[in-house]
Structures are given as C-alpha cells and as structure tokens.
N, CA, C and O atoms as a Maestro MAE file, in Angstrom:
{
 s_m_m2io_version
 :::
 2.0.0
}

f_m_ct {
 s_m_title
 :::
 protein
 m_atom[328] {
  # First column is atom index #
  i_m_mmod_type
  r_m_x_coord
  r_m_y_coord
  r_m_z_coord
  i_m_residue_number
  s_m_chain_name
  s_m_pdb_residue_name
  s_m_pdb_atom_name
  i_m_atomic_number
  :::
  1 25 7.214 55.651 -54.167 1 A "MET " " N  " 7
  2 3 6.873 55.143 -54.366 1 A "MET " " CA " 6
  3 2 5.945 53.768 -54.787 1 A "MET " " C  " 6
  4 15 6.046 52.658 -54.264 1 A "MET " " O  " 8
  5 25 4.929 54.203 -55.981 2 A "HIS " " N  " 7
  6 3 4.244 53.006 -56.032 2 A "HIS " " CA " 6
  7 2 4.371 52.863 -57.291 2 A "HIS " " C  " 6
  8 15 4.632 53.879 -57.937 2 A "HIS " " O  " 8
  9 25 4.232 51.641 -57.962 3 A "LEU " " N  " 7
  10 3 4.292 51.162 -59.192 3 A "LEU " " CA " 6
  11 2 3.728 49.685 -59.460 3 A "LEU " " C  " 6
  12 15 4.159 48.580 -59.131 3 A "LEU " " O  " 8
  13 25 2.644 50.075 -60.154 4 A "GLU " " N  " 7
  14 3 1.688 48.877 -60.829 4 A "GLU " " CA " 6
  15 2 1.287 48.497 -62.046 4 A "GLU " " C  " 6
  16 15 0.569 49.067 -62.868 4 A "GLU " " O  " 8
  17 25 2.318 46.568 -62.082 5 A "LEU " " N  " 7
  18 3 2.460 45.869 -63.489 5 A "LEU " " CA " 6
  19 2 1.948 44.685 -63.326 5 A "LEU " " C  " 6
  20 15 1.878 43.787 -62.487 5 A "LEU " " O  " 8
  21 25 1.455 45.074 -64.866 6 A "SER " " N  " 7
  22 3 0.351 43.205 -65.089 6 A "SER " " CA " 6
  23 2 1.184 42.722 -65.290 6 A "SER " " C  " 6
  24 15 2.314 43.205 -65.354 6 A "SER " " O  " 8
  25 25 0.798 41.401 -65.480 7 A "GLU " " N  " 7
  26 3 1.566 40.307 -65.477 7 A "GLU " " CA " 6
  27 2 2.634 40.257 -66.662 7 A "GLU " " C  " 6
  28 15 3.801 39.868 -66.612 7 A "GLU " " O  " 8
  29 25 1.801 40.835 -67.899 8 A "GLU " " N  " 7
  30 3 2.528 41.419 -68.732 8 A "GLU " " CA " 6
  31 2 3.671 41.411 -68.858 8 A "GLU " " C  " 6
  32 15 4.410 40.642 -69.473 8 A "GLU " " O  " 8
  33 25 3.986 42.849 -67.889 9 A "GLU " " N  " 7
  34 3 4.957 43.655 -67.900 9 A "GLU " " CA " 6
  35 2 5.816 43.675 -67.229 9 A "GLU " " C  " 6
  36 15 6.789 44.411 -67.390 9 A "GLU " " O  " 8
  37 25 5.624 42.616 -66.018 10 A "ALA " " N  " 7
  38 3 6.313 42.244 -64.955 10 A "ALA " " CA " 6
  39 2 7.294 40.813 -65.934 10 A "ALA " " C  " 6
  40 15 8.478 40.474 -65.922 10 A "ALA " " O  " 8
  41 25 6.057 40.302 -66.691 11 A "SER " " N  " 7
  42 3 7.400 38.747 -67.051 11 A "SER " " CA " 6
  43 2 8.088 39.945 -68.294 11 A "SER " " C  " 6
  44 15 9.049 39.362 -68.795 11 A "SER " " O  " 8
  45 25 7.970 41.065 -68.805 12 A "PHE " " N  " 7
  46 3 8.816 41.239 -69.727 12 A "PHE " " CA " 6
  47 2 9.718 41.909 -68.790 12 A "PHE " " C  " 6
  48 15 10.747 42.419 -69.234 12 A "PHE " " O  " 8
  49 25 9.536 41.945 -67.956 13 A "LEU " " N  " 7
  50 3 10.568 43.258 -67.155 13 A "LEU " " CA " 6
  51 2 12.274 42.156 -66.588 13 A "LEU " " C  " 6
  52 15 13.496 42.289 -66.513 13 A "LEU " " O  " 8
  53 25 10.867 40.839 -66.259 14 A "GLU " " N  " 7
  54 3 12.037 39.992 -66.327 14 A "GLU " " CA " 6
  55 2 12.796 39.163 -66.908 14 A "GLU " " C  " 6
  56 15 13.531 38.312 -66.405 14 A "GLU " " O  " 8
  57 25 12.596 39.442 -68.092 15 A "ARG " " N  " 7
  58 3 13.740 38.667 -69.227 15 A "ARG " " CA " 6
  59 2 14.288 39.711 -69.604 15 A "ARG " " C  " 6
  60 15 15.282 39.554 -70.312 15 A "ARG " " O  " 8
  61 25 13.998 40.671 -69.386 16 A "VAL " " N  " 7
  62 3 14.996 41.844 -69.346 16 A "VAL " " CA " 6
  63 2 15.924 42.069 -68.726 16 A "VAL " " C  " 6
  64 15 16.864 42.696 -69.216 16 A "VAL " " O  " 8
  65 25 15.930 41.710 -67.720 17 A "MET " " N  " 7
  66 3 16.539 41.984 -66.144 17 A "MET " " CA " 6
  67 2 17.045 40.205 -66.345 17 A "MET " " C  " 6
  68 15 17.784 39.460 -65.703 17 A "MET " " O  " 8
  69 25 16.518 40.110 -67.120 18 A "SER " " N  " 7
  70 3 17.144 37.964 -67.063 18 A "SER " " CA " 6
  71 2 18.524 37.891 -67.930 18 A "SER " " C  " 6
  72 15 19.497 37.144 -67.837 18 A "SER " " O  " 8
  73 25 18.183 39.084 -68.905 19 A "GLY " " N  " 7
  74 3 19.366 38.744 -70.462 19 A "GLY " " CA " 6
  75 2 20.551 39.763 -69.887 19 A "GLY " " C  " 6
  76 15 21.659 39.732 -70.421 19 A "GLY " " O  " 8
  77 25 20.200 40.929 -68.457 20 A "TYR " " N  " 7
  78 3 21.220 41.817 -68.622 20 A "TYR " " CA " 6
  79 2 21.849 41.552 -67.421 20 A "TYR " " C  " 6
  80 15 22.567 42.378 -66.858 20 A "TYR " " O  " 8
  81 25 21.580 40.258 -66.927 21 A "LEU " " N  " 7
  82 3 22.404 40.693 -65.632 21 A "LEU " " CA " 6
  83 2 24.080 39.575 -66.112 21 A "LEU " " C  " 6
  84 15 25.159 39.618 -65.521 21 A "LEU " " O  " 8
  85 25 23.712 38.700 -67.329 22 A "PRO " " N  " 7
  86 3 24.755 37.823 -67.229 22 A "PRO " " CA " 6
  87 2 26.585 38.691 -68.228 22 A "PRO " " C  " 6
  88 15 27.790 38.440 -68.240 22 A "PRO " " O  " 8
  89 25 25.613 39.744 -68.887 23 A "ALA " " N  " 7
  90 3 26.575 41.118 -69.490 23 A "ALA " " CA " 6
  91 2 26.779 41.791 -68.303 23 A "ALA " " C  " 6
  92 15 27.966 42.116 -68.253 23 A "ALA " " O  " 8
  93 25 26.354 42.043 -67.615 24 A "LEU " " N  " 7
  94 3 26.347 42.797 -65.918 24 A "LEU " " CA " 6
  95 2 27.858 42.578 -65.635 24 A "LEU " " C  " 6
  96 15 28.821 43.345 -65.601 24 A "LEU " " O  " 8
  97 25 27.664 40.903 -65.398 25 A "ARG " " N  " 7
  98 3 28.440 39.551 -64.220 25 A "ARG " " CA " 6
  99 2 29.749 40.072 -65.600 25 A "ARG " " C  " 6
  100 15 30.628 40.814 -65.162 25 A "ARG " " O  " 8
  101 25 29.849 39.733 -67.028 26 A "GLU " " N  " 7
  102 3 30.916 40.152 -67.231 26 A "GLU " " CA " 6
  103 2 32.013 41.753 -67.592 26 A "GLU " " C  " 6
  104 15 33.112 41.979 -68.099 26 A "GLU " " O  " 8
  105 25 31.200 42.330 -67.136 27 A "LEU " " N  " 7
  106 3 31.697 44.021 -67.438 27 A "LEU " " CA " 6
  107 2 32.682 43.334 -65.727 27 A "LEU " " C  " 6
  108 15 33.832 43.000 -65.440 27 A "LEU " " O  " 8
  109 25 31.866 43.398 -65.298 28 A "VAL " " N  " 7
  110 3 32.637 43.187 -63.311 28 A "VAL " " CA " 6
  111 2 33.751 42.340 -62.855 28 A "VAL " " C  " 6
  112 15 34.200 42.104 -61.734 28 A "VAL " " O  " 8
  113 25 34.204 41.787 -64.526 29 A "TYR " " N  " 7
  114 3 35.415 39.850 -64.608 29 A "TYR " " CA " 6
  115 2 36.350 40.931 -65.633 29 A "TYR " " C  " 6
  116 15 37.526 40.581 -65.534 29 A "TYR " " O  " 8
  117 25 36.229 41.980 -66.467 30 A "LYS " " N  " 7
  118 3 36.286 42.449 -67.554 30 A "LYS " " CA " 6
  119 2 36.833 44.081 -67.117 30 A "LYS " " C  " 6
  120 15 37.386 44.879 -67.873 30 A "LYS " " O  " 8
  121 25 36.548 44.245 -65.920 31 A "THR " " N  " 7
  122 3 36.801 45.710 -66.424 31 A "THR " " CA " 6
  123 2 37.965 45.803 -65.271 31 A "THR " " C  " 6
  124 15 38.078 45.259 -64.172 31 A "THR " " O  " 8
  125 25 38.923 46.887 -66.125 32 A "GLU " " N  " 7
  126 3 40.106 47.416 -65.376 32 A "GLU " " CA " 6
  127 2 39.951 48.614 -63.636 32 A "GLU " " C  " 6
  128 15 40.422 48.531 -62.502 32 A "GLU " " O  " 8
  129 25 39.034 49.599 -64.358 33 A "ASN " " N  " 7
  130 3 39.371 50.916 -63.517 33 A "ASN " " CA " 6
  131 2 38.125 49.907 -61.783 33 A "ASN " " C  " 6
  132 15 37.070 49.282 -61.675 33 A "ASN " " O  " 8
  133 25 39.075 50.325 -61.030 34 A "TYR " " N  " 7
  134 3 38.756 49.956 -59.864 34 A "TYR " " CA " 6
  135 2 37.018 50.230 -59.497 34 A "TYR " " C  " 6
  136 15 36.034 49.504 -59.353 34 A "TYR " " O  " 8
  137 25 37.223 51.318 -59.459 35 A "ASP " " N  " 7
  138 3 36.142 52.282 -58.953 35 A "ASP " " CA " 6
  139 2 34.348 51.663 -59.642 35 A "ASP " " C  " 6
  140 15 33.267 51.284 -59.191 35 A "ASP " " O  " 8
  141 25 35.020 51.905 -60.967 36 A "TRP " " N  " 7
  142 3 34.208 50.569 -61.800 36 A "TRP " " CA " 6
  143 2 33.626 49.521 -61.377 36 A "TRP " " C  " 6
  144 15 32.667 48.925 -61.868 36 A "TRP " " O  " 8
  145 25 33.919 49.412 -60.921 37 A "ARG " " N  " 7
  146 3 34.135 47.245 -60.879 37 A "ARG " " CA " 6
  147 2 33.860 47.395 -59.494 37 A "ARG " " C  " 6
  148 15 34.390 46.494 -58.844 37 A "ARG " " O  " 8
  149 25 33.377 48.009 -58.978 38 A "GLN " " N  " 7
  150 3 32.420 48.839 -57.599 38 A "GLN " " CA " 6
  151 2 31.403 48.328 -57.404 38 A "GLN " " C  " 6
  152 15 30.771 47.530 -56.712 38 A "GLN " " O  " 8
  153 25 31.388 49.622 -58.944 39 A "GLN " " N  " 7
  154 3 30.568 49.881 -58.859 39 A "GLN " " CA " 6
  155 2 28.993 48.540 -59.910 39 A "GLN " " C  " 6
  156 15 27.831 48.178 -59.729 39 A "GLN " " O  " 8
  157 25 30.242 48.326 -61.025 40 A "TYR " " N  " 7
  158 3 29.120 47.356 -60.910 40 A "TYR " " CA " 6
  159 2 29.156 46.552 -60.586 40 A "TYR " " C  " 6
  160 15 28.848 45.853 -61.552 40 A "TYR " " O  " 8
  161 25 29.398 45.699 -59.488 41 A "LYS " " N  " 7
  162 3 29.284 44.605 -58.347 41 A "LYS " " CA " 6
  163 2 28.979 44.937 -58.021 41 A "LYS " " C  " 6
  164 15 28.184 44.065 -57.668 41 A "LYS " " O  " 8
  165 25 28.346 46.582 -57.075 42 A "ARG " " N  " 7
  166 3 27.225 46.998 -56.647 42 A "ARG " " CA " 6
  167 2 26.171 46.682 -57.652 42 A "ARG " " C  " 6
  168 15 25.297 46.069 -57.038 42 A "ARG " " O  " 8
  169 25 25.814 46.815 -58.984 43 A "ASP " " N  " 7
  170 3 25.017 47.087 -59.170 43 A "ASP " " CA " 6
  171 2 24.234 45.633 -59.978 43 A "ASP " " C  " 6
  172 15 23.076 45.429 -60.342 43 A "ASP " " O  " 8
  173 25 25.526 44.779 -60.034 44 A "GLU " " N  " 7
  174 3 25.142 43.004 -60.505 44 A "GLU " " CA " 6
  175 2 23.818 42.797 -58.693 44 A "GLU " " C  " 6
  176 15 22.605 42.590 -58.731 44 A "GLU " " O  " 8
  177 25 24.916 42.999 -57.098 45 A "GLN " " N  " 7
  178 3 24.163 42.490 -56.341 45 A "GLN " " CA " 6
  179 2 21.963 43.574 -56.543 45 A "GLN " " C  " 6
  180 15 20.821 43.331 -56.153 45 A "GLN " " O  " 8
  181 25 22.491 44.398 -57.160 46 A "LEU " " N  " 7
  182 3 20.658 45.095 -56.611 46 A "LEU " " CA " 6
  183 2 20.013 44.880 -58.018 46 A "LEU " " C  " 6
  184 15 18.895 45.349 -58.237 46 A "LEU " " O  " 8
  185 25 20.633 44.243 -58.897 47 A "LEU " " N  " 7
  186 3 19.954 43.385 -59.985 47 A "LEU " " CA " 6
  187 2 19.380 41.828 -60.046 47 A "LEU " " C  " 6
  188 15 18.442 41.257 -60.604 47 A "LEU " " O  " 8
  189 25 20.671 41.392 -58.996 48 A "ALA " " N  " 7
  190 3 19.680 40.181 -58.644 48 A "ALA " " CA " 6
  191 2 18.617 40.032 -57.693 48 A "ALA " " C  " 6
  192 15 17.669 39.259 -57.555 48 A "ALA " " O  " 8
  193 25 19.186 41.239 -56.948 49 A "ALA " " N  " 7
  194 3 18.516 41.024 -55.935 49 A "ALA " " CA " 6
  195 2 16.972 41.376 -56.445 49 A "ALA " " C  " 6
  196 15 16.033 40.610 -56.231 49 A "ALA " " O  " 8
  197 25 16.853 42.520 -57.083 50 A "LEU " " N  " 7
  198 3 15.536 42.942 -57.585 50 A "LEU " " CA " 6
  199 2 14.812 41.279 -58.721 50 A "LEU " " C  " 6
  200 15 13.808 40.569 -58.756 50 A "LEU " " O  " 8
  201 25 15.666 41.372 -59.187 51 A "LEU " " N  " 7
  202 3 15.232 39.938 -60.445 51 A "LEU " " CA " 6
  203 2 14.864 39.470 -59.198 51 A "LEU " " C  " 6
  204 15 13.770 39.913 -58.846 51 A "LEU " " O  " 8
  205 25 15.610 38.434 -58.094 52 A "GLU " " N  " 7
  206 3 14.634 37.998 -57.097 52 A "GLU " " CA " 6
  207 2 13.526 38.153 -56.960 52 A "GLU " " C  " 6
  208 15 12.612 37.397 -57.290 52 A "GLU " " O  " 8
  209 25 13.444 39.885 -56.085 53 A "ARG " " N  " 7
  210 3 12.306 39.777 -55.839 53 A "ARG " " CA " 6
  211 2 10.580 39.654 -56.941 53 A "ARG " " C  " 6
  212 15 9.388 39.806 -56.672 53 A "ARG " " O  " 8
  213 25 11.372 39.305 -58.204 54 A "LEU " " N  " 7
  214 3 10.380 39.574 -59.360 54 A "LEU " " CA " 6
  215 2 9.932 38.032 -59.657 54 A "LEU " " C  " 6
  216 15 9.347 37.510 -60.606 54 A "LEU " " O  " 8
  217 25 10.209 37.772 -59.015 55 A "ARG " " N  " 7
  218 3 10.525 35.786 -59.763 55 A "ARG " " CA " 6
  219 2 9.602 35.315 -58.893 55 A "ARG " " C  " 6
  220 15 8.737 34.491 -59.188 55 A "ARG " " O  " 8
  221 25 9.845 36.097 -57.219 56 A "SER " " N  " 7
  222 3 8.537 35.543 -56.160 56 A "SER " " CA " 6
  223 2 7.292 36.146 -56.206 56 A "SER " " C  " 6
  224 15 6.536 35.734 -55.327 56 A "SER " " O  " 8
  225 25 6.688 37.250 -57.171 57 A "ARG " " N  " 7
  226 3 5.880 37.971 -57.533 57 A "ARG " " CA " 6
  227 2 4.459 36.739 -57.618 57 A "ARG " " C  " 6
  228 15 3.289 37.110 -57.526 57 A "ARG " " O  " 8
  229 25 4.726 35.782 -57.742 58 A "GLY " " N  " 7
  230 3 3.787 34.572 -57.614 58 A "GLY " " CA " 6
  231 2 2.954 34.768 -55.839 58 A "GLY " " C  " 6
  232 15 1.810 34.616 -55.411 58 A "GLY " " O  " 8
  233 25 4.315 35.184 -55.227 59 A "ARG " " N  " 7
  234 3 3.866 34.534 -53.455 59 A "ARG " " CA " 6
  235 2 3.432 35.513 -52.642 59 A "ARG " " C  " 6
  236 15 2.751 35.560 -51.617 59 A "ARG " " O  " 8
  237 25 4.304 36.729 -53.739 60 A "GLU " " N  " 7
  238 3 3.627 37.860 -53.269 60 A "GLU " " CA " 6
  239 2 1.558 38.880 -53.547 60 A "GLU " " C  " 6
  240 15 0.593 39.231 -52.869 60 A "GLU " " O  " 8
  241 25 1.835 38.877 -54.375 61 A "ALA " " N  " 7
  242 3 1.002 39.777 -55.277 61 A "ALA " " CA " 6
  243 2 -0.483 38.210 -56.045 61 A "ALA " " C  " 6
  244 15 -0.787 37.573 -57.053 61 A "ALA " " O  " 8
  245 25 -0.669 38.319 -55.316 62 A "PRO " " N  " 7
  246 3 -1.955 37.088 -56.086 62 A "PRO " " CA " 6
  247 2 -3.049 37.695 -56.559 62 A "PRO " " C  " 6
  248 15 -3.926 36.868 -56.806 62 A "PRO " " O  " 8
  249 25 -3.292 38.558 -56.737 63 A "GLY " " N  " 7
  250 3 -4.344 39.480 -58.012 63 A "GLY " " CA " 6
  251 2 -3.255 39.646 -59.381 63 A "GLY " " C  " 6
  252 15 -3.687 40.055 -60.458 63 A "GLY " " O  " 8
  253 25 -1.967 39.317 -59.207 64 A "GLY " " N  " 7
  254 3 -1.436 39.107 -60.787 64 A "GLY " " CA " 6
  255 2 -0.984 40.917 -61.199 64 A "GLY " " C  " 6
  256 15 -0.680 41.417 -62.282 64 A "GLY " " O  " 8
  257 25 -1.126 41.596 -59.681 65 A "ASP " " N  " 7
  258 3 -0.206 42.620 -59.763 65 A "ASP " " CA " 6
  259 2 0.903 43.427 -59.232 65 A "ASP " " C  " 6
  260 15 0.529 44.455 -58.667 65 A "ASP " " O  " 8
  261 25 1.860 43.274 -59.259 66 A "VAL " " N  " 7
  262 3 3.681 43.856 -58.734 66 A "VAL " " CA " 6
  263 2 3.480 44.489 -57.702 66 A "VAL " " C  " 6
  264 15 3.568 43.545 -56.916 66 A "VAL " " O  " 8
  265 25 3.201 45.678 -56.843 67 A "PRO " " N  " 7
  266 3 3.160 46.437 -56.532 67 A "PRO " " CA " 6
  267 2 4.952 47.032 -56.570 67 A "PRO " " C  " 6
  268 15 5.761 46.267 -56.046 67 A "PRO " " O  " 8
  269 25 5.204 47.645 -56.852 68 A "ALA " " N  " 7
  270 3 6.703 48.306 -56.599 68 A "ALA " " CA " 6
  271 2 7.448 48.300 -55.445 68 A "ALA " " C  " 6
  272 15 8.578 48.787 -55.489 68 A "ALA " " O  " 8
  273 25 6.918 47.725 -54.167 69 A "GLU " " N  " 7
  274 3 7.403 47.975 -53.048 69 A "GLU " " CA " 6
  275 2 8.027 46.039 -52.515 69 A "GLU " " C  " 6
  276 15 8.771 45.310 -51.858 69 A "GLU " " O  " 8
  277 25 7.026 46.191 -53.411 70 A "ALA " " N  " 7
  278 3 8.064 44.322 -53.141 70 A "ALA " " CA " 6
  279 2 8.718 44.310 -54.310 70 A "ALA " " C  " 6
  280 15 7.680 43.920 -54.845 70 A "ALA " " O  " 8
  281 25 9.660 44.389 -55.437 71 A "LEU " " N  " 7
  282 3 10.566 44.951 -55.862 71 A "LEU " " CA " 6
  283 2 11.812 46.497 -55.957 71 A "LEU " " C  " 6
  284 15 12.703 46.708 -56.780 71 A "LEU " " O  " 8
  285 25 11.356 47.353 -54.722 72 A "LEU " " N  " 7
  286 3 12.083 48.080 -54.401 72 A "LEU " " CA " 6
  287 2 12.617 48.912 -53.048 72 A "LEU " " C  " 6
  288 15 13.237 49.945 -52.795 72 A "LEU " " O  " 8
  289 25 11.967 47.782 -52.330 73 A "THR " " N  " 7
  290 3 11.754 47.742 -51.218 73 A "THR " " CA " 6
  291 2 13.755 47.342 -50.747 73 A "THR " " C  " 6
  292 15 14.336 46.292 -51.023 73 A "THR " " O  " 8
  293 25 14.482 48.799 -49.869 74 A "ASP " " N  " 7
  294 3 15.531 48.366 -49.460 74 A "ASP " " CA " 6
  295 2 17.075 48.312 -50.343 74 A "ASP " " C  " 6
  296 15 18.169 47.980 -49.887 74 A "ASP " " O  " 8
  297 25 16.689 48.819 -51.943 75 A "VAL " " N  " 7
  298 3 17.355 48.841 -53.083 75 A "VAL " " CA " 6
  299 2 17.370 50.612 -53.500 75 A "VAL " " C  " 6
  300 15 16.584 51.389 -54.042 75 A "VAL " " O  " 8
  301 25 19.043 50.710 -52.766 76 A "GLY " " N  " 7
  302 3 19.815 52.531 -53.166 76 A "GLY " " CA " 6
  303 2 18.921 52.503 -55.182 76 A "GLY " " C  " 6
  304 15 18.139 51.856 -55.878 76 A "GLY " " O  " 8
  305 25 19.759 53.643 -55.200 77 A "PRO " " N  " 7
  306 3 19.859 54.218 -56.529 77 A "PRO " " CA " 6
  307 2 21.034 53.642 -56.123 77 A "PRO " " C  " 6
  308 15 21.715 53.465 -55.112 77 A "PRO " " O  " 8
  309 25 21.001 53.347 -57.656 78 A "SER " " N  " 7
  310 3 22.208 53.161 -57.861 78 A "SER " " CA " 6
  311 2 22.713 54.218 -59.954 78 A "SER " " C  " 6
  312 15 22.030 54.389 -60.963 78 A "SER " " O  " 8
  313 25 24.166 54.596 -59.589 79 A "ILE " " N  " 7
  314 3 24.652 55.492 -60.229 79 A "ILE " " CA " 6
  315 2 25.866 54.889 -61.356 79 A "ILE " " C  " 6
  316 15 26.786 54.379 -60.717 79 A "ILE " " O  " 8
  317 25 26.083 54.827 -62.840 80 A "ALA " " N  " 7
  318 3 26.457 54.096 -63.422 80 A "ALA " " CA " 6
  319 2 27.388 54.890 -63.532 80 A "ALA " " C  " 6
  320 15 26.988 56.054 -63.500 80 A "ALA " " O  " 8
  321 25 29.174 54.715 -63.728 81 A "PRO " " N  " 7
  322 3 29.842 55.348 -63.844 81 A "PRO " " CA " 6
  323 2 30.418 56.040 -65.026 81 A "PRO " " C  " 6
  324 15 30.283 55.505 -66.127 81 A "PRO " " O  " 8
  325 25 31.135 57.337 -64.902 82 A "SER " " N  " 7
  326 3 30.582 58.264 -66.694 82 A "SER " " CA " 6
  327 2 32.225 57.842 -67.297 82 A "SER " " C  " 6
  328 15 32.562 58.156 -68.438 82 A "SER " " O  " 8
  :::
 }
 m_bond[327] {
  # First column is bond index #
  i_m_from
  i_m_to
  i_m_order
  :::
  1 1 2 1
  2 2 3 1
  3 3 4 2
  4 3 5 1
  5 5 6 1
  6 6 7 1
  7 7 8 2
  8 7 9 1
  9 9 10 1
  10 10 11 1
  11 11 12 2
  12 11 13 1
  13 13 14 1
  14 14 15 1
  15 15 16 2
  16 15 17 1
  17 17 18 1
  18 18 19 1
  19 19 20 2
  20 19 21 1
  21 21 22 1
  22 22 23 1
  23 23 24 2
  24 23 25 1
  25 25 26 1
  26 26 27 1
  27 27 28 2
  28 27 29 1
  29 29 30 1
  30 30 31 1
  31 31 32 2
  32 31 33 1
  33 33 34 1
  34 34 35 1
  35 35 36 2
  36 35 37 1
  37 37 38 1
  38 38 39 1
  39 39 40 2
  40 39 41 1
  41 41 42 1
  42 42 43 1
  43 43 44 2
  44 43 45 1
  45 45 46 1
  46 46 47 1
  47 47 48 2
  48 47 49 1
  49 49 50 1
  50 50 51 1
  51 51 52 2
  52 51 53 1
  53 53 54 1
  54 54 55 1
  55 55 56 2
  56 55 57 1
  57 57 58 1
  58 58 59 1
  59 59 60 2
  60 59 61 1
  61 61 62 1
  62 62 63 1
  63 63 64 2
  64 63 65 1
  65 65 66 1
  66 66 67 1
  67 67 68 2
  68 67 69 1
  69 69 70 1
  70 70 71 1
  71 71 72 2
  72 71 73 1
  73 73 74 1
  74 74 75 1
  75 75 76 2
  76 75 77 1
  77 77 78 1
  78 78 79 1
  79 79 80 2
  80 79 81 1
  81 81 82 1
  82 82 83 1
  83 83 84 2
  84 83 85 1
  85 85 86 1
  86 86 87 1
  87 87 88 2
  88 87 89 1
  89 89 90 1
  90 90 91 1
  91 91 92 2
  92 91 93 1
  93 93 94 1
  94 94 95 1
  95 95 96 2
  96 95 97 1
  97 97 98 1
  98 98 99 1
  99 99 100 2
  100 99 101 1
  101 101 102 1
  102 102 103 1
  103 103 104 2
  104 103 105 1
  105 105 106 1
  106 106 107 1
  107 107 108 2
  108 107 109 1
  109 109 110 1
  110 110 111 1
  111 111 112 2
  112 111 113 1
  113 113 114 1
  114 114 115 1
  115 115 116 2
  116 115 117 1
  117 117 118 1
  118 118 119 1
  119 119 120 2
  120 119 121 1
  121 121 122 1
  122 122 123 1
  123 123 124 2
  124 123 125 1
  125 125 126 1
  126 126 127 1
  127 127 128 2
  128 127 129 1
  129 129 130 1
  130 130 131 1
  131 131 132 2
  132 131 133 1
  133 133 134 1
  134 134 135 1
  135 135 136 2
  136 135 137 1
  137 137 138 1
  138 138 139 1
  139 139 140 2
  140 139 141 1
  141 141 142 1
  142 142 143 1
  143 143 144 2
  144 143 145 1
  145 145 146 1
  146 146 147 1
  147 147 148 2
  148 147 149 1
  149 149 150 1
  150 150 151 1
  151 151 152 2
  152 151 153 1
  153 153 154 1
  154 154 155 1
  155 155 156 2
  156 155 157 1
  157 157 158 1
  158 158 159 1
  159 159 160 2
  160 159 161 1
  161 161 162 1
  162 162 163 1
  163 163 164 2
  164 163 165 1
  165 165 166 1
  166 166 167 1
  167 167 168 2
  168 167 169 1
  169 169 170 1
  170 170 171 1
  171 171 172 2
  172 171 173 1
  173 173 174 1
  174 174 175 1
  175 175 176 2
  176 175 177 1
  177 177 178 1
  178 178 179 1
  179 179 180 2
  180 179 181 1
  181 181 182 1
  182 182 183 1
  183 183 184 2
  184 183 185 1
  185 185 186 1
  186 186 187 1
  187 187 188 2
  188 187 189 1
  189 189 190 1
  190 190 191 1
  191 191 192 2
  192 191 193 1
  193 193 194 1
  194 194 195 1
  195 195 196 2
  196 195 197 1
  197 197 198 1
  198 198 199 1
  199 199 200 2
  200 199 201 1
  201 201 202 1
  202 202 203 1
  203 203 204 2
  204 203 205 1
  205 205 206 1
  206 206 207 1
  207 207 208 2
  208 207 209 1
  209 209 210 1
  210 210 211 1
  211 211 212 2
  212 211 213 1
  213 213 214 1
  214 214 215 1
  215 215 216 2
  216 215 217 1
  217 217 218 1
  218 218 219 1
  219 219 220 2
  220 219 221 1
  221 221 222 1
  222 222 223 1
  223 223 224 2
  224 223 225 1
  225 225 226 1
  226 226 227 1
  227 227 228 2
  228 227 229 1
  229 229 230 1
  230 230 231 1
  231 231 232 2
  232 231 233 1
  233 233 234 1
  234 234 235 1
  235 235 236 2
  236 235 237 1
  237 237 238 1
  238 238 239 1
  239 239 240 2
  240 239 241 1
  241 241 242 1
  242 242 243 1
  243 243 244 2
  244 243 245 1
  245 245 246 1
  246 246 247 1
  247 247 248 2
  248 247 249 1
  249 249 250 1
  250 250 251 1
  251 251 252 2
  252 251 253 1
  253 253 254 1
  254 254 255 1
  255 255 256 2
  256 255 257 1
  257 257 258 1
  258 258 259 1
  259 259 260 2
  260 259 261 1
  261 261 262 1
  262 262 263 1
  263 263 264 2
  264 263 265 1
  265 265 266 1
  266 266 267 1
  267 267 268 2
  268 267 269 1
  269 269 270 1
  270 270 271 1
  271 271 272 2
  272 271 273 1
  273 273 274 1
  274 274 275 1
  275 275 276 2
  276 275 277 1
  277 277 278 1
  278 278 279 1
  279 279 280 2
  280 279 281 1
  281 281 282 1
  282 282 283 1
  283 283 284 2
  284 283 285 1
  285 285 286 1
  286 286 287 1
  287 287 288 2
  288 287 289 1
  289 289 290 1
  290 290 291 1
  291 291 292 2
  292 291 293 1
  293 293 294 1
  294 294 295 1
  295 295 296 2
  296 295 297 1
  297 297 298 1
  298 298 299 1
  299 299 300 2
  300 299 301 1
  301 301 302 1
  302 302 303 1
  303 303 304 2
  304 303 305 1
  305 305 306 1
  306 306 307 1
  307 307 308 2
  308 307 309 1
  309 309 310 1
  310 310 311 1
  311 311 312 2
  312 311 313 1
  313 313 314 1
  314 314 315 1
  315 315 316 2
  316 315 317 1
  317 317 318 1
  318 318 319 1
  319 319 320 2
  320 319 321 1
  321 321 322 1
  322 322 323 1
  323 323 324 2
  324 323 325 1
  325 325 326 1
  326 326 327 1
  327 327 328 2
  :::
 }
}
C-alpha cells in the first residue's frame, strides 16, 4: 500500500491520533472484559507507534509528503471487539 499525505493532511492526522490516544488509554484501564482490554492495549501500542512515526516525518520525507510505508510498515490490522 502506498499513500502520500500533504503536510496539512499529515498534521491533521497527527492531531486526530494524538487526541484519540488518551481516550484509548482510558478504555484500557476501565474495560473489565479481559479480551477487550487486551485488544485495546494492542490498539494503543499500534496507535502510539504510528503516531511516533508520523511525528518523525520531517526526518523521513524531506519533500513534505509522507509515504504510507513510513507509517504502516510492520503494523498489522486491528479489529475492535464487538
């Protein structure tokens, strides 16, 4: 998969992800169902890793565009509990 983001899109995505991370952390600690909690923990780890990679975009993509490989390499799919 290849996805190019403009600097504006990358900044927006970073803000959205940064805003959701605390809510996800709260879900981890408040969820009583063990399986859901484990899934939320995995989601939190994936989101934190993606966010870190997105924040490092200035070092990885000097042209201003952020290739998806910089965000998605070694990140598997996540399925939220239903």
